[in-house]
N, C-alpha and C positions, 0 to 999 in steps of 0.2 A: 504493500499500499505506500501511495506517496499522497502526502497532505502538504498544501500550501497554505500558509496563514498570513492574511494581509500583505500581499506580495504588492509592491510598488516598485516601478522602476521607471526612472526619468533620463532624458539625454538634454544636456545644456539647458536645464530649467523646463524642459517640457515633457509632460507627464504622459506615459506611453502604456503603463500597466498602473490601475487605479484600485487598491485596497482589495485585491482578489484573494478569496479564500476557497476552496474547495478540497474534496477528496478524489484520488483515482485509485480503483478499487482492483485487488487482486483477482487474477482470472477471468477479467472483463476487458473488452475493448473499449477503451476510453477516447472519445472523439473531441478533438478541439476544432469546433467551426467558427467562421466569420469572414467578414468581408476583407481584401486587401488591405492592409494598413490598419486592421483592426488591433493587432498587437499578439496574435496567436503565436507568429513565429519566434516574437521576442519572449513569449512566456515560456515556449519550450527551450529556449537556449537559455534562460533563466533556471530551467529545471536541471539540465544537464551541465550546468557550469560553464558554459561559454560566455555567459555574462553574469554579472553580480547584481542581485537586487538592490535596490536604493534603500528600501526597507522591507521587513517581513522575513520570514522563514519558510524552507523547504525541507520537510521531514522525510526520509526514508527509512520506513518502518521504525519510526520513532528517533531515527538518528537526523541530527541537523545539520544538513548539508552544507548550509550558508555559515555555520560557525567552527567547521572542519579546518584542519590545517592542511596545507597542500598536498603532504604526504597521506593525509588519511582521504582526501578527495581522490588522489589516484587509485587508492585500494578500491573505495566505492565504485569507481567507473569500471572496474574490472566487472560489476556485476550487471553493468548496461550493455545492452545491444543497440546498435543504431542502423536505420535502414534510411538513405539519403534519396532525395528527389530524383537525382540522376543515376542512381545505384552506386555509383563513384567505385566500379570495380579498377583494379590495375589492368591497363591494357597488356602489359609485356607479360602478365602472369596468366596460366591456364586457370580454368574453372576450379579445379582442384587446389591449386596454389592459393587462389583467391580466397576460398575458404578457409585455407589452412593458417592464413595471416594471423589471426588474432591468438590460433594456438602456438604459433612460431614466437609470437611476442611476449605472450603473458601467462602459458601455462607451464609446466613442470613435465609434460609427458615426453615420452622418447618419439622419435621419428615416426615407428611403426604404429604407435597408439593414435599419433595427430593424424596421420593418413587415415587410419580406421575410423575415428572421429569424424573428420571431413566427409568422408564417404557415407557415413552414416546421416549425416545433414544434407548431404544431396540427396540420398535416398527419400528423406523425409519431404522433401520439395519436388519428388517425383524428376530427377534430374541424373536418375543413375545412367551412365553411359556417356554422359556429356563432359567427364572431369578432365579430358585432354584438350578441349576446345578452348578457344581464347574468346574473351567478350566480343569481339569484333566478327565473330563467327556465329553468334546465337541471336535471336530476337530480343526485342527489348522485354518483352514478358519473361524469357529465361534471365535474361540479367537480373530482372527483380527478385527472380526467386534463387538466383546465387546470392544476391545481397541478403535474403531473408537467412538462407543457410549459413552465411558467414556470419550474421547476426546472433545466431543461437548456439554459434558453434562453442561457446564457453560456458552454455547453459545458464543465459542470464536471468536475473531475476525482475529485470525492468527491460522493456523494449520501446525504443522511440522509433517512430515512423515519420518522417517529413513527406507528404504528398505522395505516399506510395504508387499511387496510381497515375503519377502524371505522365503524359503521353502514350497513354496505353489505350487501346480500343475496349468498348464496354464488356465485351466476352471475356477478354484476358483480365479486365478490372476485376471482375466477378471471381475469377479464379484466385486473383493475388488475396482479395477480401476474405475469401472462405480459408485459404491457407492461413492468414494471420490471425483469424478466428479461432481456428481450430488448434494451433500451435499455443495461443495463448492460454487456451482452457487445459489443453496436455499438460504443459509447464507450470500452470498456474501462476503465470507472469502477470506483472502490472504494465498493460501496453497502453501506449498513449501515441495517438494518430493525428497529426493534422491533415485535414481534408477539406477540400471543396466539391468533392465527388458526392452528389445526393444519394447515389445509389449506395454507397458506403454507409452515409448518414441512415438509410432507412433499412440496409440490410444487417449491419453489424453494430449500430451504434447501441449499446448496452448502457454507456452512461456518457451524455454528450453535453459539453460545455460550450455555450454561445459567448462569443466575446464580442463586443460593439464599444468600439471607441475606448477600448482599453478596460472596459468594466465587464464583469460576469454579468451578463444580462438574463440569462435563463440556463437552467440546467435540468435535464430530464433524459428520459429515454426515446428510442426511435417510435414508440407506440404513443407517446405522449405528444408529438409533434402535430398530429393532425388535428387535435384539438386544442392546441394553445392557443390563446387569446392575445400573446404578446406581439403587439405591431411590428416590433422590429425583426424579431424572428421569422415571423409571416412574410413579410417583405422580402428577408434574407432566403428564405427557403422557397417561396413560392412566387418566383422572381418572372417566370414566363407565364403570359395569358392562359395558357392551358393549365400549369398547375394553380392558377389562381381559381379557376373554373372548378378543378377538383377540391380545393379548399373550400370553397363556398358550397358546394354539394356535400362535402362531408361535415362542415358546420351545420348544416341545415338538418341532416340526419341526428346529429349531437342534441340538437334544440329539441327536436321533434321527440326524441328518446327522454328527454329530461320532461317535457311537457307530459308525456305519457306516464311517467314516473309518479308525477304529482297528482295525478288524477285519483 
């Protein structure tokens, strides 16, 4: 579990994050959503230590990340896995070598065990047989799966994903969503995903944080969104005319059900 308490971040006197408090839960896909410039990327950077909060605390299972020494933060980062928007694979390394990279850097395993662990992770993301290929020889969806395999190689407690479906077609995005969701449950990780993908929001959004102009505007599950009366969330989620009509229809059903229950 990751808990943030009254988190604020300012740049040159300009507030970007304003008194955000929330909990990201174990074994669930926690999504951070919001418009570009809302502060969600800054929030994630504060969570992983790429930025230091102006004030407030970040607790990893009760351990205060903000107050840790540099050495303690390095140790905690070994419990984190990260998936970047671009996959960020090493072009000069094979798929297997890419997955082995964190094992080479941070584990005490011998070479044989590192290879075995990397192959297990590749098998988990359905990439058995691709280990000798280079990133330039595989599709964008396969590259994202390699990035997931690399992120779980050290069996992390916490998994951070920055726009994992960026640049992918809808069908491949669903595959990545399902994979992230199943791995989160399997390893009981605290998974946090920054996303604009509404399919992800509705499909795997077990705990959704909506950031608006640096503030936590709304929090709930995907099943709560259709019935939400938060106008800012509605404007963000139902941006297209088609979705607005869907929203209107759903709200009419909810009102009718409430009216029936009151009779």
